[in-house]
Structures are given as C-alpha cells and as structure tokens.
N, CA, C and O atoms as a MOPAC input file, in Angstrom:
PM7 MOZYME 1SCF
protein

 N      0.85200 1    -1.16000 1     0.00000 1
 C      0.00000 1     0.00000 1     0.00000 1
 C      0.90400 1     1.23000 1     0.00000 1
 O      1.86600 1     1.30900 1     0.76500 1
 N      0.58300 1     2.17900 1    -0.86100 1
 C      1.38100 1     3.39900 1    -0.94900 1
 C      0.59900 1     4.56500 1    -0.36400 1
 O     -0.58800 1     4.73800 1    -0.64100 1
 N      1.27200 1     5.34900 1     0.43600 1
 C      0.68700 1     6.54800 1     1.02600 1
 C      1.56000 1     7.73700 1     0.68800 1
 O      2.78200 1     7.62000 1     0.58900 1
 N      0.92200 1     8.88300 1     0.51200 1
 C      1.73200 1    10.08100 1     0.33700 1
 C      2.36000 1    10.44200 1     1.68400 1
 O      1.94200 1     9.95000 1     2.73200 1
 N      3.35000 1    11.29200 1     1.63300 1
 C      4.12300 1    11.61700 1     2.83700 1
 C      3.26200 1    12.23500 1     3.93600 1
 O      3.45800 1    11.94800 1     5.11700 1
 N      2.31700 1    13.07500 1     3.55100 1
 C      1.47300 1    13.74800 1     4.54300 1
 C      0.61700 1    12.74100 1     5.31800 1
 O      0.52400 1    12.81800 1     6.54300 1
 N      0.00100 1    11.80800 1     4.61400 1
 C     -0.82600 1    10.80700 1     5.29300 1
 C      0.02400 1     9.87900 1     6.15100 1
 O     -0.36900 1     9.51700 1     7.25900 1
 N      1.18100 1     9.49900 1     5.64000 1
 C      2.06000 1     8.62900 1     6.42400 1
 C      2.48600 1     9.33500 1     7.71300 1
 O      2.51800 1     8.71900 1     8.77800 1
 N      2.81000 1    10.61000 1     7.61700 1
 C      3.23000 1    11.36700 1     8.79800 1
 C      2.09900 1    11.43600 1     9.82200 1
 O      2.34000 1    11.30900 1    11.02200 1
 N      0.85500 1    11.63700 1     9.35000 1
 C     -0.29400 1    11.63600 1    10.27200 1
 C     -0.40900 1    10.29800 1    10.99500 1
 O     -0.63600 1    10.25300 1    12.20400 1
 N     -0.24900 1     9.21200 1    10.24400 1
 C     -0.29700 1     7.89000 1    10.86700 1
 C      0.84600 1     7.68600 1    11.85200 1
 O      0.64400 1     7.13100 1    12.93200 1
 N      2.03400 1     8.12800 1    11.49200 1
 C      3.19300 1     7.97000 1    12.37200 1
 C      2.99000 1     8.73700 1    13.67800 1
 O      3.32000 1     8.23400 1    14.75300 1
 N      2.45200 1     9.94400 1    13.58700 1
 C      2.19800 1    10.74100 1    14.79200 1
 C      1.14300 1    10.07400 1    15.67600 1
 O      1.29700 1     9.99600 1    16.89500 1
 N      0.07000 1     9.59400 1    15.04100 1
 C     -0.98300 1     8.92700 1    15.81600 1
 C     -0.45800 1     7.63200 1    16.42600 1
 O     -0.82100 1     7.27900 1    17.54800 1
 N      0.38300 1     6.93500 1    15.70100 1
 C      0.98500 1     5.70100 1    16.20100 1
 C      1.76400 1     5.97000 1    17.48700 1
 O      1.64800 1     5.22400 1    18.45900 1
 N      2.54600 1     7.02500 1    17.48300 1
 C      3.30400 1     7.38400 1    18.69200 1
 C      2.37200 1     7.79700 1    19.81700 1
 O      2.58500 1     7.44000 1    20.97600 1
 N      1.33600 1     8.55100 1    19.46900 1
 C      0.42300 1     9.06700 1    20.48800 1
 C     -0.31800 1     7.94500 1    21.20100 1
 O     -0.43400 1     7.95600 1    22.42700 1
 N     -0.82300 1     6.97200 1    20.43800 1
 C     -1.63700 1     5.91900 1    21.05500 1
 C     -0.85200 1     4.65800 1    21.36600 1
 O     -1.35500 1     3.76900 1    22.05400 1
 N      0.36800 1     4.57000 1    20.87000 1
 C      1.19000 1     3.40200 1    21.14300 1
 C      0.78200 1     2.16600 1    20.36500 1
 O      0.97100 1     1.04100 1    20.82800 1
 N      0.22200 1     2.37700 1    19.18400 1
 C     -0.18200 1     1.24500 1    18.34000 1
 C      0.59100 1     1.33300 1    17.02500 1
 O      0.86000 1     2.43300 1    16.54100 1
 N      0.94500 1     0.20900 1    16.45400 1
 C      1.65500 1     0.23100 1    15.17200 1
 C      0.78600 1     0.83700 1    14.06900 1
 O     -0.44200 1     0.81100 1    14.14500 1
 N      1.43700 1     1.37500 1    13.05500 1
 C      0.72600 1     1.98800 1    11.93300 1
 C     -0.22400 1     0.98400 1    11.28500 1
 O     -1.35200 1     1.33400 1    10.93900 1
 N      0.22100 1    -0.25500 1    11.12000 1
 C     -0.64500 1    -1.27600 1    10.52700 1
 C     -1.94300 1    -1.45100 1    11.29500 1
 O     -3.00400 1    -1.62600 1    10.69700 1
 N     -1.86300 1    -1.40600 1    12.62200 1
 C     -3.05500 1    -1.52900 1    13.46100 1
 C     -3.99400 1    -0.35600 1    13.22900 1
 O     -5.21000 1    -0.53200 1    13.16000 1
 N     -3.43000 1     0.84100 1    13.10900 1
 C     -4.26700 1     2.02400 1    12.85600 1
 C     -4.98100 1     1.91400 1    11.51500 1
 O     -6.14700 1     2.28700 1    11.38800 1
 N     -4.27000 1     1.39800 1    10.51700 1
 C     -4.88600 1     1.21300 1     9.19700 1
 C     -6.00800 1     0.18100 1     9.28500 1
 O     -7.07600 1     0.39300 1     8.71100 1
 N     -5.79300 1    -0.92200 1     9.98400 1
 C     -6.83600 1    -1.93700 1    10.14100 1
 C     -8.05500 1    -1.36500 1    10.86200 1
 O     -9.19200 1    -1.63100 1    10.47200 1
 N     -7.81600 1    -0.58000 1    11.91100 1
 C     -8.93800 1     0.03500 1    12.63900 1
 C     -9.74100 1     0.95500 1    11.72400 1
 O    -10.97200 1     0.94200 1    11.73900 1
 N     -9.03100 1     1.75000 1    10.93000 1
 C     -9.72000 1     2.67400 1    10.02800 1
 C    -10.55100 1     1.91900 1     9.00100 1
 O    -11.67600 1     2.31300 1     8.69400 1
 N     -9.99800 1     0.83900 1     8.47500 1
 C    -10.73800 1     0.02500 1     7.50100 1
 C    -11.96700 1    -0.58600 1     8.16600 1
 O    -13.05900 1    -0.54800 1     7.59900 1
 N    -11.80200 1    -1.14200 1     9.34700 1
 C    -12.93100 1    -1.74200 1    10.06000 1
 C    -14.01500 1    -0.70400 1    10.34700 1
 O    -15.20500 1    -0.97400 1    10.18600 1
 N    -13.59600 1     0.46400 1    10.76700 1
 C    -14.54300 1     1.51300 1    11.11100 1
 C    -15.28400 1     2.01300 1     9.87500 1
 O    -16.48100 1     2.29000 1     9.94000 1
 N    -14.60000 1     2.12600 1     8.78000 1
 C    -15.19100 1     2.71700 1     7.58200 1
 C    -15.97300 1     1.72300 1     6.73900 1
 O    -17.00000 1     2.08100 1     6.16200 1
 N    -15.50600 1     0.47400 1     6.65600 1
 C    -16.07800 1    -0.44000 1     5.68200 1
 C    -16.79100 1    -1.66300 1     6.23600 1
 O    -17.47200 1    -2.36100 1     5.48400 1
 N    -16.65800 1    -1.94100 1     7.51100 1
 C    -17.32000 1    -3.14000 1     8.02900 1
 C    -18.82600 1    -2.91400 1     8.10500 1
 O    -19.28800 1    -1.78300 1     8.25300 1
 N    -19.57500 1    -3.99000 1     8.00400 1
 C    -21.04100 1    -3.87900 1     8.01300 1
 C    -21.55500 1    -3.29000 1     9.32000 1
 O    -22.51800 1    -2.52300 1     9.32200 1
 N    -20.92700 1    -3.63800 1    10.41100 1
 C    -21.37200 1    -3.12900 1    11.70100 1
 C    -20.52300 1    -1.97900 1    12.18700 1
 O    -20.57600 1    -1.62300 1    13.36400 1
 N    -19.73400 1    -1.38900 1    11.29400 1
 C    -18.80500 1    -0.34200 1    11.68900 1
 C    -19.48200 1     0.95200 1    12.09600 1
 O    -20.66400 1     1.16400 1    11.82600 1
 N    -18.72800 1     1.79900 1    12.73900 1
 C    -19.24600 1     3.07400 1    13.22500 1
 C    -19.69700 1     3.97600 1    12.08900 1
 O    -20.66000 1     4.72700 1    12.24800 1
 N    -19.01900 1     3.91800 1    10.93800 1
 C    -19.40000 1     4.77400 1     9.82000 1
 C    -20.81800 1     4.43800 1     9.36600 1
 O    -21.61000 1     5.33500 1     9.07900 1
 N    -21.13600 1     3.14500 1     9.30100 1
 C    -22.47800 1     2.73400 1     8.90000 1
 C    -23.50600 1     3.19000 1     9.92900 1
 O    -24.60100 1     3.62300 1     9.57100 1
 N    -23.15100 1     3.09100 1    11.20600 1
 C    -24.05400 1     3.53100 1    12.27000 1
 C    -24.28700 1     5.03500 1    12.20300 1
 O    -25.41900 1     5.49700 1    12.34500 1
 N    -23.21300 1     5.80300 1    11.98700 1
 C    -23.35500 1     7.25600 1    11.88400 1
 C    -24.21200 1     7.63800 1    10.68500 1
 O    -25.04700 1     8.53800 1    10.76700 1
 N    -23.99800 1     6.94800 1     9.58000 1
 C    -24.77800 1     7.23600 1     8.38100 1
 C    -26.26100 1     6.95000 1     8.61500 1
 O    -27.11700 1     7.74200 1     8.22000 1
 N    -26.56300 1     5.83100 1     9.25000 1
 C    -27.95200 1     5.48100 1     9.53900 1
 C    -28.57800 1     6.49800 1    10.49700 1
 O    -29.73200 1     6.88900 1    10.32100 1
 N    -27.82800 1     6.91900 1    11.49500 1
 C    -28.33700 1     7.91700 1    12.44600 1
 C    -28.59500 1     9.24400 1    11.74700 1
 O    -29.60600 1     9.89700 1    12.00400 1
 N    -27.68900 1     9.64200 1    10.87100 1
 C    -27.87300 1    10.88800 1    10.12500 1
 C    -29.09700 1    10.83300 1     9.23400 1
 O    -29.85800 1    11.79800 1     9.15800 1
 N    -29.29100 1     9.71600 1     8.56400 1
 C    -30.47600 1     9.56800 1     7.71000 1
 C    -31.75600 1     9.62300 1     8.54100 1
 O    -32.74500 1    10.22700 1     8.12600 1
 N    -31.73400 1     8.99400 1     9.70500 1
 C    -32.92100 1     9.00900 1    10.57000 1
 C    -33.22600 1    10.42900 1    11.03600 1
 O    -34.38900 1    10.83200 1    11.06700 1
 N    -32.20000 1    11.18500 1    11.39500 1
 C    -32.41300 1    12.56900 1    11.82600 1
 C    -32.97400 1    13.42500 1    10.69300 1
 O    -33.89000 1    14.22100 1    10.89900 1
 N    -32.42300 1    13.25600 1     9.51200 1
 C    -32.89300 1    14.04600 1     8.37600 1
 C    -34.31800 1    13.68700 1     7.97800 1
 O    -35.03600 1    14.52700 1     7.43400 1
 N    -34.73200 1    12.46700 1     8.23800 1
 C    -36.07200 1    12.03100 1     7.87000 1
 C    -37.12700 1    12.44300 1     8.89300 1
 O    -38.32400 1    12.35200 1     8.61900 1
 N    -36.69200 1    12.89400 1    10.06600 1
 C    -37.64500 1    13.24700 1    11.11800 1
 C    -38.42300 1    14.50400 1    10.74500 1
 O    -37.85500 1    15.45500 1    10.20700 1
 N    -39.72800 1    14.50700 1    11.03400 1
 C    -40.50900 1    15.73000 1    10.80500 1
 C    -40.19600 1    16.75300 1    11.89500 1
 O    -39.68100 1    16.38900 1    12.95200 1
 N    -40.50200 1    18.01900 1    11.65100 1
 C    -40.27300 1    19.01700 1    12.71100 1
 C    -41.18500 1    18.74200 1    13.89700 1
 O    -42.22000 1    18.09300 1    13.74100 1
 N    -40.81800 1    19.22400 1    15.08100 1
 C    -41.65900 1    19.00600 1    16.26500 1
 C    -43.06600 1    19.54200 1    16.02500 1
 O    -43.24000 1    20.52700 1    15.30700 1
 N    -44.07600 1    18.89800 1    16.62400 1
 C    -45.45600 1    19.34600 1    16.41500 1
 C    -45.65900 1    20.77200 1    16.89600 1
 O    -45.08200 1    21.20100 1    17.89500 1
 N    -46.48400 1    21.48900 1    16.16800 1
 C    -46.81700 1    22.85200 1    16.54900 1
 C    -45.81200 1    23.89300 1    16.09200 1
 O    -46.04200 1    25.09000 1    16.26500 1
 N    -44.71400 1    23.46300 1    15.51800 1
 C    -43.73200 1    24.42700 1    15.05200 1
 C    -43.85800 1    24.57200 1    13.54800 1
 O    -43.89800 1    23.58300 1    12.81500 1
 N    -43.92000 1    25.79100 1    13.10800 1
 C    -44.01900 1    26.06600 1    11.68200 1
 C    -42.64700 1    26.11500 1    11.05800 1
 O    -41.70900 1    25.47500 1    11.53200 1
 N    -42.53800 1    26.88100 1     9.98800 1
 C    -41.22700 1    27.00200 1     9.33500 1
 C    -40.22400 1    27.69900 1    10.24800 1
 O    -40.59400 1    28.28600 1    11.26500 1
 N    -38.97900 1    27.62800 1     9.87700 1
 C    -37.93000 1    28.26300 1    10.68500 1
 C    -38.21300 1    29.75400 1    10.83600 1
 O    -38.70900 1    30.39000 1     9.90600 1
 N    -37.90000 1    30.31000 1    12.00100 1
 C    -38.14100 1    31.74600 1    12.20600 1
 C    -37.22500 1    32.57700 1    11.32100 1
 O    -36.16000 1    32.12800 1    10.89700 1
 N    -37.65900 1    33.77400 1    11.05900 1
 C    -36.88100 1    34.69800 1    10.24900 1
 C    -35.63000 1    35.11100 1    11.01400 1
 O    -35.71400 1    35.48600 1    12.18300 1
 N    -34.47100 1    35.04500 1    10.36500 1
 C    -33.20600 1    35.34800 1    11.02900 1
 C    -33.17700 1    36.78000 1    11.54000 1
 O    -32.69500 1    37.03000 1    12.64500 1
 N    -33.68000 1    37.71600 1    10.76300 1
 C    -33.64000 1    39.11800 1    11.19900 1
 C    -34.46000 1    39.31300 1    12.47100 1
 O    -34.05200 1    40.06500 1    13.35600 1
 N    -35.61400 1    38.64600 1    12.57400 1
 C    -36.42000 1    38.72900 1    13.79900 1
 C    -35.67100 1    38.13100 1    14.98700 1
 O    -35.65800 1    38.70700 1    16.07500 1
 N    -35.04900 1    36.97300 1    14.77300 1
 C    -34.29000 1    36.31800 1    15.83800 1
 C    -33.12900 1    37.20300 1    16.30100 1
 O    -32.87700 1    37.34800 1    17.49700 1
 N    -32.43600 1    37.78400 1    15.33400 1
 C    -31.29900 1    38.64500 1    15.64700 1
 C    -31.74800 1    39.83400 1    16.49400 1
 O    -31.09400 1    40.18600 1    17.47600 1
 N    -32.86000 1    40.44400 1    16.11200 1
 C    -33.35800 1    41.60100 1    16.85900 1
 C    -33.77600 1    41.20000 1    18.26500 1
 O    -33.53800 1    41.94800 1    19.21400 1
 N    -34.39900 1    40.02400 1    18.41800 1
 C    -34.78200 1    39.55000 1    19.74600 1
 C    -33.56200 1    39.37200 1    20.63800 1
 O    -33.60000 1    39.71700 1    21.81900 1
 N    -32.48500 1    38.83700 1    20.08400 1
 C    -31.25600 1    38.65600 1    20.86200 1
 C    -30.66200 1    39.99900 1    21.27400 1
 O    -30.22800 1    40.17200 1    22.41300 1
 N    -30.64700 1    40.94500 1    20.34200 1
 C    -30.11400 1    42.26900 1    20.67000 1
 C    -30.96900 1    42.96400 1    21.72200 1
 O    -30.44300 1    43.58400 1    22.64700 1
 N    -32.29900 1    42.85900 1    21.57800 1
 C    -33.19300 1    43.47600 1    22.55700 1
 C    -33.00200 1    42.86100 1    23.94200 1
 O    -32.97900 1    43.58000 1    24.94100 1
 N    -32.86700 1    41.54900 1    24.00600 1
 C    -32.68800 1    40.87000 1    25.27800 1
 C    -31.38500 1    41.31400 1    25.94600 1
 O    -31.33300 1    41.50700 1    27.16000 1
 N    -30.35400 1    41.46900 1    25.15100 1
 C    -29.06900 1    41.90100 1    25.70700 1
 C    -29.16900 1    43.31800 1    26.25900 1
 O    -28.60400 1    43.62100 1    27.31000 1
 N    -29.88500 1    44.17900 1    25.55400 1
 C    -30.03800 1    45.56200 1    26.02100 1
 C    -30.89600 1    45.62700 1    27.28500 1
 O    -30.62300 1    46.42800 1    28.17900 1
 N    -31.93200 1    44.78600 1    27.36400 1
 C    -32.76900 1    44.77600 1    28.57100 1
 C    -31.98000 1    44.39300 1    29.79500 1
 O    -32.26100 1    44.86700 1    30.89600 1
 N    -30.98700 1    43.53200 1    29.60900 1
 C    -30.16100 1    43.08700 1    30.72400 1
 C    -29.41300 1    44.27100 1    31.33700 1
 O    -29.19000 1    44.29800 1    32.54800 1
 N    -29.02800 1    45.23600 1    30.52700 1
 C    -28.22300 1    46.33600 1    31.00400 1
 C    -29.02100 1    47.60500 1    31.30600 1
 O    -28.44200 1    48.61200 1    31.71300 1
 N    -30.33000 1    47.57000 1    31.11300 1
 C    -31.14100 1    48.74900 1    31.40100 1
 C    -31.04900 1    49.10300 1    32.88300 1
 O    -31.16500 1    48.23300 1    33.74600 1
 N    -30.84200 1    50.36300 1    33.16500 1
 C    -30.78400 1    50.83900 1    34.53800 1
 C    -29.49800 1    50.51100 1    35.27400 1
 O    -29.39400 1    50.73700 1    36.47900 1
 N    -28.52600 1    49.98500 1    34.56200 1
 C    -27.26000 1    49.62500 1    35.21500 1
 C    -26.42400 1    50.85000 1    35.47500 1
 O    -25.32500 1    50.74300 1    36.01900 1

C-alpha cells in the first residue's frame, strides 16, 4: 500500500500518540469505515434518521433570522437597562 508523505506522517504521529503500530491504525480505520457493523455505517444510519424526522409538532417554518437577531439584541439591552 502506498501513502503520500502527509498521510504517512499523520499515521506515524498517531501511532506514537496511542502506542499502536501503523498497521493496526490502518486496520482500525478500515474496520470503522467499511465493516457492516462499523461506526461509519451507524453514523450514516443515524444521520439519515435525523434528516427524515418531521419538525416538532406545533412548530411552523424556521423563524426569520432578522427577527431572531433583533430579539437577541433586545434581550441583551434589557439586561443592562438601569445599570
């Protein structure tokens, strides 16, 4: 397997940090990314589930940013009134 110098250096640094050989780090990355039960598959499934969720009941479209911004500014000013 050929790696460019930058990727090899990243692996070498991580190898020193965790005390595992570079080959072990490569195996872990492969298992995590490509195995059927790997974390990447789990993260992808979780992301798809989140994106498929409907908005909470009773909430309409996203609020207007300018209105939200003004509410934040007003709240900050109220905090300092009479100080």
